[in-house]
C-alpha positions in Angstrom: 51.3 -35.2 33.3 48.7 -33.0 31.6 45.8 -34.8 33.4 47.6 -34.3 36.7 47.8 -30.6 36.0 44.2 -30.0 34.9 42.2 -33.1 36.2 40.2 -32.9 32.9 40.5 -35.8 30.4 39.5 -33.7 27.4 42.1 -31.0 28.1 44.8 -33.6 28.8 44.0 -35.3 25.5 44.2 -32.0 23.7 47.6 -31.2 25.3 49.0 -34.7 24.6 47.8 -34.6 21.0 49.5 -31.2 20.5 52.7 -32.5 22.1 52.8 -35.5 19.9 52.1 -33.4 16.8 55.0 -31.1 17.7 57.3 -34.2 18.1 56.2 -35.5 14.8 56.9 -32.1 13.1 60.3 -32.0 14.7 61.2 -35.4 13.4 59.9 -34.5 9.9 62.0 -31.4 9.9 65.0 -33.7 10.5 65.5 -32.7 14.2 67.4 -35.2 16.3 65.6 -35.8 19.6 67.7 -38.1 21.8 65.1 -38.7 24.6 61.6 -38.4 23.1 59.9 -39.2 26.4 61.6 -36.3 28.2 61.0 -34.0 25.2 57.3 -34.9 25.2 57.0 -34.3 29.0 58.7 -30.9 28.7 56.6 -29.8 25.8 53.4 -31.1 27.5 54.2 -29.3 30.7 54.8 -26.0 28.7 51.6 -26.5 26.8 49.7 -27.1 30.0 51.1 -23.8 31.4 50.3 -22.0 28.2 46.7 -23.3 28.4 46.5 -21.9 31.9 47.3 -18.4 30.5 45.1 -18.7 27.4 42.1 -16.5 26.7 40.3 -19.7 25.5 40.5 -21.2 29.0 39.6 -18.0 30.7 36.7 -17.2 28.4 35.8 -20.6 27.0 33.3 -20.9 24.2 29.6 -20.6 24.2 27.1 -23.0 22.6 26.0 -22.1 19.1 22.4 -21.6 20.3 23.6 -18.8 22.5 25.9 -17.3 19.9 23.1 -17.1 17.4 21.3 -14.8 19.7 24.2 -12.3 19.9 23.3 -9.2 18.0 25.5 -6.7 16.2 25.5 -3.1 17.2 24.7 -2.3 13.6 21.1 -2.6 12.5 20.1 -5.6 10.3 20.5 -5.0 6.6 16.7 -5.3 6.1 16.0 -2.7 8.8 18.6 -0.3 7.3 17.0 -0.7 3.9 13.5 -0.1 5.3 14.7 2.9 7.2 16.3 4.4 4.1 13.1 3.9 2.1 11.0 5.5 4.8 13.3 8.5 4.9 13.2 8.8 1.2 9.4 8.8 1.2 9.5 11.3 4.0 11.7 13.6 2.0 9.3 13.4 -0.9 6.4 14.2 1.3 8.3 17.1 2.9 8.9 18.6 -0.6 5.1 18.6 -1.1 4.4 20.5 2.1 3.9 24.3 2.0 7.1 26.2 2.5 6.1 27.5 6.0 5.5 23.9 7.2 8.8 22.6 5.7 10.7 25.6 7.2 9.4 25.2 10.8 9.8 21.4 10.7 13.3 21.7 9.4 14.3 24.3 12.1 12.9 22.1 14.9 13.8 18.6 13.9 16.7 18.8 11.4 18.5 21.7 13.0 17.3 21.0 16.5 16.3 24.5 17.4 14.1 25.0 20.4 10.8 26.9 20.2 12.3 30.2 21.6 15.2 30.1 19.0 12.7 29.5 16.2 10.5 32.3 17.5 13.4 34.7 17.5 14.4 33.6 14.1 10.9 34.0 12.6 9.9 37.0 14.5 6.9 35.4 16.2 6.2 34.3 19.8 6.9 30.8 21.2 3.2 30.0 21.5 2.8 30.6 17.7 5.8 28.3 17.1 4.2 25.5 19.1 0.9 26.0 17.2 2.6 26.0 13.8 4.7 22.9 14.7 1.6 21.1 15.8 -0.3 21.9 12.6 2.7 21.1 10.4 3.3 17.7 12.2 -0.4 16.9 11.7 -0.3 17.7 7.9 3.0 15.7 7.6 1.4 12.7 9.5 -1.7 12.8 7.2 0.4 12.8 4.1 2.8 10.1 5.4 -0.2 7.9 6.3 -1.6 8.4 2.8 1.7 7.3 1.4 1.5 4.1 3.6 4.2 5.1 6.1 2.9 3.7 9.4 5.8 4.5 11.7 8.9 6.6 11.2 12.0 5.0 12.6 
């Protein structure tokens, strides 16, 4: 009956096995089944219909080789650790920078102010902000390179 429904021997065997297991459990529980053949056919038919509705049948499974390539949205632990160490080194280098460099870099990159907002805040023109940012980034890059930081994530 299960094979006639699915025309797949493996699926039919799984359904038949499950039906027999349920029959066995019913007998062990002391249930009296007067017509085991009819009971098995009814259970197998219901299991075949349940299988038609199952997410397993709709989505199936993927081979382990493919599943091993599936990545999490979260970064790998080693990448997270490396990123944290790099940022810690960057904070140390930022503390060593002159106050003016630290201030302008913080306004631009930590607080995400644009050049015009920084210019208004510091009382200078936007061209001076760009120049100061360029020089501060250059000094920061030199110190980070000296610390061995090749690329900031």
